[in-house]
KOLFIVEX-289540 format. One line per 3 residues: number of its first residue (from 1); their letters; for each residue x, y, z of C-alpha. Coordinates in steps of 0.05 Angstrom, whole numbers. Example, Ala and Ser with C-alpha at 12.3 -4.5 7.8 and 13.67 -1.06 7.14 Angstrom:
<recs>
1) AS) 246 -90 156 | 273 -21 143
</recs>
This chain:
<recs>
1) MHV) 3 1 -1 | 17 68 -11 | -6 132 29
4) IAT) -3 205 0 | -37 264 34 | -76 315 -4
7) AGH) -57 396 0 | -76 467 -14 | -121 527 -14
10) VDH) -192 514 11 | -252 508 -44 | -197 486 -96
13) GKS) -219 408 -97 | -183 374 -65 | -246 332 -37
16) TLV) -277 329 -96 | -218 306 -129 | -218 248 -78
19) RAL) -285 240 -88 | -272 221 -170 | -211 187 -160
22) TGM) -235 137 -112 | -310 135 -114 | -313 137 -36
25) EPD) -347 208 -3 | -273 235 37 | -318 284 87
28) RLA) -348 243 141 | -381 298 176 | -449 323 163
31) EER) -428 393 169 | -374 381 117 | -421 355 71
34) RRG) -475 409 79 | -429 465 76 | -377 435 32
37) LTI) -321 457 69 | -268 402 99 | -259 399 174
40) ELG) -226 336 198 | -193 293 161 | -217 243 105
43) YAW) -196 187 72 | -208 138 15 | -169 85 -24
46) TTL) -174 60 -89 | -133 7 -138 | -83 42 -185
49) PSG) -75 10 -256 | 3 -30 -232 | -60 -58 -178
52) ARL) -16 -24 -128 | -65 2 -72 | -63 66 -49
55) ALV) -97 108 13 | -119 187 6 | -108 223 70
58) DVP) -152 281 46 | -136 352 94 | -172 413 101
61) GHE) -163 476 69 | -175 519 104 | -122 564 154
64) RFL) -159 559 211 | -146 480 199 | -75 481 185
67) STM) -62 438 251 | -106 381 225 | -75 379 158
70) LAG) -4 371 192 | -33 320 233 | -52 282 158
73) AGP) 10 310 119 | 51 293 184 | 68 217 177
76) VPA) 57 213 97 | 119 208 49 | 84 252 -19
79) ALL) 34 305 -25 | -19 314 -84 | -8 387 -87
82) VVA) -78 407 -106 | -91 488 -143 | -155 509 -182
85) ADE) -142 535 -252 | -191 600 -238 | -159 621 -181
88) GWM) -87 603 -182 | -31 603 -131 | -72 630 -53
91) PQS) -43 639 15 | -55 564 43 | -31 540 -22
94) EEH) 33 573 9 | 12 548 71 | 6 477 57
97) LLA) 70 473 15 | 112 515 73 | 90 462 113
100) LEA) 107 410 60 | 176 434 56 | 179 434 128
103) LGV) 171 366 135 | 233 351 74 | 171 319 33
106) RHV) 210 311 -32 | 151 264 -75 | 98 326 -96
109) LLA) 45 311 -145 | 16 376 -180 | -64 379 -197
112) VTR) -86 433 -236 | -169 431 -220 | -230 464 -242
115) SDL) -191 463 -307 | -277 467 -344 | -272 546 -315
118) ADP) -199 573 -334 | -148 563 -372 | -110 511 -333
121) GPA) -31 538 -353 | -20 605 -321 | -41 570 -254
124) TRQ) 6 516 -275 | 64 557 -290 | 50 593 -232
127) ALA) 57 534 -178 | 112 499 -224 | 154 563 -207
130) RLA) 138 565 -137 | 157 491 -129 | 224 500 -165
133) AGG) 237 572 -121 | 233 519 -61 | 277 470 -90
136) LPG) 221 420 -132 | 245 422 -202 | 208 379 -248
139) VPA) 143 365 -209 | 91 327 -256 | 33 367 -263
142) VAV) -40 341 -292 | -105 393 -312 | -165 358 -290
145) SGR) -235 375 -270 | -264 336 -222 | -343 359 -242
148) TGT) -337 335 -319 | -275 287 -309 | -224 314 -354
151) GLA) -159 296 -332 | -174 237 -288 | -146 180 -328
154) ELT) -72 214 -333 | -78 239 -262 | -85 165 -239
157) AEL) -22 136 -280 | 16 197 -255 | -4 177 -181
160) DRL) 16 107 -201 | 82 130 -228 | 94 167 -159
163) AAR) 69 110 -121 | 131 72 -151 | 187 118 -141
166) LPG) 167 125 -66 | 223 101 -21 | 198 19 9
169) ADP) 190 27 88 | 230 -24 128 | 183 -79 162
172) AAP) 235 -78 211 | 232 -9 234 | 201 2 307
175) ARL) 131 22 303 | 104 91 312 | 35 104 295
178) WVD) 12 178 310 | -68 170 329 | -103 222 286
181) RVF) -170 199 298 | -209 171 356 | -276 132 361
184) TVR) -320 81 390 | -347 13 353 | -408 -22 398
187) GSG) -379 -96 420 | -305 -68 394 | -293 -9 436
190) TVV) -248 49 435 | -207 44 358 | -156 94 332
193) TGT) -124 104 260 | -68 130 235 | -13 126 182
196) LPA) 40 69 196 | 98 105 167 | 145 39 179
199) GRI) 154 -25 220 | 93 -76 233 | 34 -88 281
202) RAG) 6 -147 296 | -59 -174 333 | -35 -184 410
205) DEL) 24 -140 406 | 42 -96 475 | 50 -25 448
208) SLD) 59 22 497 | 32 94 503 | 62 154 536
211) GTP) 108 92 581 | 39 49 596 | 30 -19 562
214) VRV) -29 -27 510 | -51 -89 484 | -80 -96 400
217) RGL) -131 -134 404 | -156 -125 327 | -129 -98 265
220) QTL) -160 -66 204 | -124 -35 150 | -172 -8 94
223) KEQ) -238 -39 130 | -213 -107 124 | -184 -152 181
226) AES) -111 -165 187 | -72 -203 234 | -9 -158 209
229) VTG) -4 -91 177 | 66 -63 161 | 82 -6 141
232) VAR) 63 49 96 | -8 31 109 | -72 59 137
235) VAV) -88 25 210 | -142 21 252 | -128 -12 320
238) NLR) -175 -44 364 | -146 -19 443 | -178 -18 515
241) GAF) -167 53 540 | -175 125 524 | -134 162 479
244) TRG) -135 226 437 | -110 253 364 | -36 273 384
247) TAL) -17 209 422 | 29 154 393 | 35 83 399
250) VTP) 101 50 397 | 144 -11 396 | 159 -9 476
253) GAW) 236 10 489 | 256 35 410 | 236 106 420
256) TGT) 272 169 467 | 203 194 508 | 231 270 514
259) DLV) 209 337 525 | 273 373 509 | 313 368 442
262) DVR) 369 405 397 | 347 423 332 | 377 446 269
265) LTA) 331 493 232 | 321 505 162 | 269 559 138
268) PGP) 220 541 78 | 204 572 23 | 230 602 -33
271) RGD) 304 602 -37 | 335 661 -77 | 367 612 -128
274) GGT) 337 648 -183 | 266 625 -175 | 205 670 -177
277) APP) 166 670 -112 | 89 672 -132 | 42 717 -103
280) GGR) 29 693 -32 | 106 669 -25 | 158 703 22
283) PGP) 235 712 12 | 260 654 62 | 332 648 86
286) AAG) 384 604 58 | 365 523 79 | 410 509 135
289) GDA) 374 568 174 | 443 607 185 | 410 669 203
292) FAL) 339 676 226 | 304 681 289 | 239 648 314
295) PAE) 190 674 371 | 217 652 438 | 146 607 436
298) VTA) 119 568 377 | 82 507 362 | 120 443 343
301) HIG) 77 388 297 | 101 317 291 | 60 263 257
304) SAA) -6 288 277 | 14 314 353 | 19 396 360
307) VTC) 58 411 422 | 72 481 448 | 144 492 456
310) RVR) 199 548 484 | 250 562 435 | 325 578 455
313) PLG) 372 600 392 | 441 559 399 | 469 597 341
316) AGT) 488 565 274 | 422 557 253 | 412 505 317
319) ARL) 367 508 378 | 344 485 440 | 265 466 438
322) RLA) 232 452 502 | 166 412 489 | 95 420 530
325) RPL) 100 343 537 | 141 287 522 | 141 255 443
328) PLH) 181 186 429 | 221 213 381 | 284 191 337
331) VGD) 351 230 321 | 331 253 252 | 261 267 256
334) VLV) 233 328 229 | 189 372 263 | 146 433 238
337) LRD) 147 505 284 | 83 549 269 | 79 615 304
340) PGR) 4 623 304 | 10 687 330 | 32 721 271
343) PRE) -5 768 228 | -62 723 173 | -28 756 120
346) LPS) 36 724 135 | 59 642 140 | 45 611 209
349) VVA) 94 555 188 | 163 586 204 | 222 523 209
352) GAA) 231 459 204 | 271 428 261 | 308 361 245
355) VLD) 317 332 305 | 396 331 320 | 398 303 403
358) VRP) 334 264 441 | 377 277 499 | 420 346 505
361) PAL) 463 356 562 | 456 414 602 | 474 488 589
364) RRR) 506 513 649 | 559 556 628 | 573 617 597
367) GAA) 582 608 531 | 553 536 527 | 502 562 480
370) RAR) 555 574 429 | 597 513 450 | 545 465 437
373) AAE) 521 499 362 | 593 480 349 | 575 407 370
376) LAA) 519 402 330 | 542 429 263 | 574 361 256
379) APG) 539 312 220 | 486 283 266 | 485 209 280
382) AAA) 514 157 334 | 597 195 322 | 564 258 342
385) LLR) 518 232 402 | 577 192 432 | 626 258 427
388) THR) 563 297 472 | 547 232 517 | 611 195 522
391) FLP) 590 127 526 | 513 105 518 | 497 31 512
394) AAE) 469 0 449 | 394 -1 473 | 397 75 483
397) LAA) 434 79 422 | 376 42 393 | 315 84 426
400) MGV) 348 153 395 | 339 115 331 | 417 105 306
403) KPP) 460 49 292 | 522 33 324 | 582 58 303
406) GPP) 618 -15 315 | 624 -58 364 | 612 -44 440
409) VAG) 677 -31 479 | 655 -71 542 | 591 -95 556
412) DWH) 532 -67 511 | 573 -1 520 | 590 40 464
415) ADP) 641 96 469 | 671 165 434 | 727 134 403
418) ELW) 775 195 415 | 764 190 488 | 762 120 493
421) QAL) 840 125 458 | 859 178 512 | 826 140 574
424) PGR) 877 82 592 | 921 139 604 | 886 173 645
427) LAA) 861 107 685 | 950 103 701 | 957 166 718
430) AVG) 896 158 775 | 926 91 795 | 994 119 805
433) EYA) 965 178 838 | 913 129 886 | 990 97 907
436) AHD) 1020 162 921 | 964 185 961 | 968 122 1006
439) PME) 1024 76 990 | 996 26 1035 | 931 10 1001
442) PGM) 951 -51 953 | 921 -16 894 | 864 29 868
445) PVE) 794 -4 880 | 757 -10 809 | 693 31 845
448) AAR) 748 79 859 | 770 88 792 | 706 84 758
451) RAL) 681 151 803 | 752 182 783 | 748 172 706
454) GLP) 672 191 712 | 651 128 675 | 575 93 675
457) DRR) 596 18 691 | 656 -19 725 | 660 -61 666
460) LVA) 684 -1 629 | 743 6 672 | 766 -66 662
463) ALI) 769 -62 591 | 818 0 599 | 863 -41 642
466) RPP) 932 -44 601 | 1008 -69 631 | 1041 -48 666
469) LTL) 970 -41 710 | 940 -101 729 | 872 -127 765
472) AAG) 866 -167 825 | 813 -182 873 | 778 -120 855
475) RIT) 834 -74 850 | 879 -41 798 | 953 -37 813
478) TGG) 1016 -28 782 | 1057 -64 832 | 1059 -128 797
481) ASG) 1026 -190 817 | 1022 -172 891 | 987 -112 892
484) LPA) 1041 -84 932 | 1088 -20 934 | 1156 -38 911
487) PVA) 1184 -35 991 | 1132 -69 1017 | 1143 -126 966
490) AAV) 1213 -133 972 | 1210 -132 1055 | 1162 -191 1034
493) DRL) 1201 -230 994 | 1259 -219 1057 | 1204 -255 1090
496) RAE) 1194 -311 1036 | 1260 -324 1045 | 1282 -329 1117
499) LAG) 1216 -373 1128 | 1238 -424 1069 | 1269 -468 1108
502) APF) 1223 -464 1171 | 1157 -446 1144 | 1125 -446 1212
505) RAP) 1175 -398 1256 | 1134 -332 1255 | 1182 -280 1269
508) EAD) 1182 -241 1330 | 1154 -158 1319 | 1222 -131 1327
511) RLA) 1247 -180 1267 | 1185 -162 1227 | 1207 -89 1248
514) ALG) 1275 -94 1217 | 1250 -133 1150 | 1210 -70 1144
517) LGR) 1146 -103 1159 | 1105 -57 1206 | 1036 -60 1224
520) KEI) 1013 -20 1162 | 1053 -55 1119 | 1035 -125 1147
523) AAA) 956 -85 1139 | 977 -75 1071 | 1008 -145 1038
526) VRA) 950 -182 1086 | 902 -150 1040 | 939 -167 980
529) GAL) 937 -236 995 | 1012 -238 999 | 1020 -249 1088
532) LRI) 977 -293 1121 | 960 -267 1194 | 939 -319 1242
535) AEG) 933 -277 1297 | 967 -210 1322 | 1044 -207 1317
538) VVL) 1040 -275 1284 | 1045 -278 1203 | 1064 -328 1161
541) LPG) 1062 -345 1081 | 1004 -357 1046 | 980 -428 1041
544) ADR) 1018 -448 1115 | 961 -462 1144 | 936 -509 1098
547) RAA) 1007 -540 1093 | 1012 -549 1171 | 951 -590 1173
550) ALL) 969 -641 1114 | 1028 -647 1167 | 986 -663 1227
553) AGL) 942 -702 1193 | 1006 -751 1195 | 1009 -758 1278
556) PQP) 973 -803 1308 | 899 -769 1329 | 884 -739 1364
559) FTV) 947 -705 1380 | 966 -646 1431 | 998 -578 1430
562) SQA) 1071 -600 1445 | 1060 -653 1394 | 1037 -608 1339
565) RQA) 1098 -557 1365 | 1143 -599 1352 | 1118 -633 1283
568) LDT) 1112 -569 1255 | 1177 -544 1281 | 1154 -472 1323
571) SRR) 1143 -446 1378 | 1082 -451 1428 | 1071 -378 1412
574) VAV) 1059 -401 1340 | 1026 -466 1351 | 964 -442 1395
577) PLL) 938 -397 1356 | 958 -436 1298 | 915 -494 1322
580) EHL) 861 -439 1337 | 862 -413 1261 | 864 -487 1240
583) ERA) 796 -499 1276 | 768 -430 1254 | 780 -455 1189
586) RLT) 747 -528 1194 | 818 -560 1173 | 807 -593 1253
589) TRT) 764 -598 1316 | 778 -596 1383 | 774 -664 1433
592) DDG) 725 -666 1496 | 802 -670 1530 | 828 -611 1492
595) RHR) 868 -648 1442 | 866 -630 1370 | 846 -681 1315
598) CRP) 849 -670 1237 | 780 -672 1199 | 783 -718 1139
601) VGA) 788 -691 1073 | 714 -662 1048 | 683 -663 1115
</recs>
């Protein structure tokens, strides 16, 4: 299916043309038919000569209903611009075209209606000149009369060719259905309609509305029941709950709900490149919006949503918009900005706004806005977002609507490449500063390193460790495998040499001090696993307890403290706390008469 919207001045025959093309009545309201004036969005469809199905969204042309027009045209990729031969280019012709230009609609077909009432040539030339001046040269044009049927066959053929040129929609894309109509069906409940530009919705799917789960009870497209619908399509969705136009049903977790966005502004209208603006047109700034001002408050339109927003200029054609309510957005979305308070003789559409960041950083310092504008001057996408946010998980990048620039650096985290390249050196410096501040600490804790570098996840710290840094027991050190400062490691080595021949003769306090092992040094070595503290002032090498248990297992069981002392070739000062340690470690047990017995292995 293909979906296009009508556009054009009031009473130029848009609804008449849709009626003639489809045989269906697009005006649903009795008041519309009585007054001959489209007020609400109308929908009709037909089958083109190629067999493709075409749905038409008929929009009101009156200036008071521009918001409704944007609700119908916003999600649609193409437009049928209607100009009456007997009136030519009119104010709402200009306003509607400005809206299409702001939306970035590049697929347009011109229909010059009421050609039975006047020569269509002047109106055709005038409209084509305006389209070319706005960057749409070579638009196909058909003179037609909805009353007599003249030109309908040619218009249908051009619609078929237009449909064939439209880019295909991605069925795997996340769904976002802007609600443009809500009604109730007896026996079914609430039904909402909208244009699905991409993605797929299935009966039974759970979608999200402003973060609230919503279950799809049933689907229709062009009044036919469907188990699933793939964009581009007109869709009617049966749901339970209360809904309003301007809300959106979205794939959960696939969009960023935000009320603050940074945007690049473009001014629609004639571009000053040699094209002649028709009556009602106005000279506009260069595309890119390098130098035009917006009012402090405008209305932002996207899909069927119309939201008041505050404008903060940043510079170089960029601005920050504070929306009155959160909307589900992606980077690359385009909003139409209107100033409803402008004089009636001026178009209310003032700019298009392409979303560059859906989660922009705070601007607190003097000059921050200017610096932010410089950041936004780069091409939008994952690389620009990572330069701003430094680190983003894959799921958040997806919710922003951008593809990761490459594989994650750790876990599911993606990082700004330039920053990531510099971080190993910064980590080494942080570890060195930590060691200098407290040399007895056995390395820098990973959590302390995370805070020092401002990283969002400890996994990122581990991924940054490069030789000579090492990670052991949750600490990062440059002191080799022991994780100890060099003087302490040397003192432990001296003790290890002394205990090599007598592993259970723990040195006295004065000997420890002579070796360079005071209270702080011993504590650091114990934390690092380089020494085993049996009791206050009694230290052995790691593993000495299990080695002692293996030797004691060779004694007749049970055994006394004296027998243990002799077997271990040590003093009572060491044997007594060592046996208590072995009992706490469940390597031995004490008998009722005060002797000791080794536990069987695995007991």
